C-alpha positions, 0 to 999 in steps of 0.5 A: 413540105414547109408546113411540116417542117415548121409544124404550122397548122395554118400552112398545112391547111393552106396547102390542103386548100390549094390541093383541093383547088388543083383537084377541082381544076384538073379532075374534069380534064383527066376525064375529058382526055379519055375519049381522045385516047381510048376507044368507046368500048374501053371508056368504062374501063378507063373511067373505072381505073381513074376512080380506082386511082382516086380512091387509092390515093384517098385511102393512102393519104388517110392512112399516112395521115393516121400514121403520122398523126401522133408525131409527124416524122422527118420523112413525112414531107419528103414522102409527099414530095416524092409522090408529087414528083412521081405524079408529075413524071407520070403526067409528062408521059400522057400523049398530047390530045387535040382541043375539043373546042379550040375556039372556047374562051375560058373565063374566071367566073366560078359562081356563074359556072356553078349556076350554069351547071345547076341550071343544066342539071335542072333542065337535064334530069338524067344529069342531076342524079349522077351529080347528086350521087357523086357529091353524096358519095364523096361527102359520105366517103370523107366522113366515114374515112375520118371516123374510121381513122379516128376509131381504129388508129394505126390499124386503119391500114388493114381496114383501108386495104379491105375497103380498097379491095371492095372498091376495086371489085365493084369498079371492075364489075361495073365495067362489065 
């Protein structure tokens, strides 16, 4: 919010980096909690809903970025704060879940964790290709969204709506 008010690109980039760090920490948790609250047959639908929510947030953020690209208005930071407050309020309604491994010790070692994940994927080929596929999907998705928003400008909202309908249809069909 302060980055918009002060029109500081450095603060905005720092905020974006912190949001990415937050996403990296909490994305595994939101997927790990699903088996505690959903039956086995409902898990694919739950994963699809999480994917839809992530994609909608991405498209909405890209569209809002394009709309405020020329001259961010005074409401831009407040919309961000309102969305954050709604997300926090919704997260408070998630029921508690028991720890899967209460004795697990957490260590801050991002590089050894990365190496451990790469070794696991190398040893378990059935995990390697989904990991690579997800990485490819999100990288190509980000690049396409950037190019589309630059190409279509404010009309990007309509294109984003079409993308949203396609993604939702694909996820609903994949759930079956």
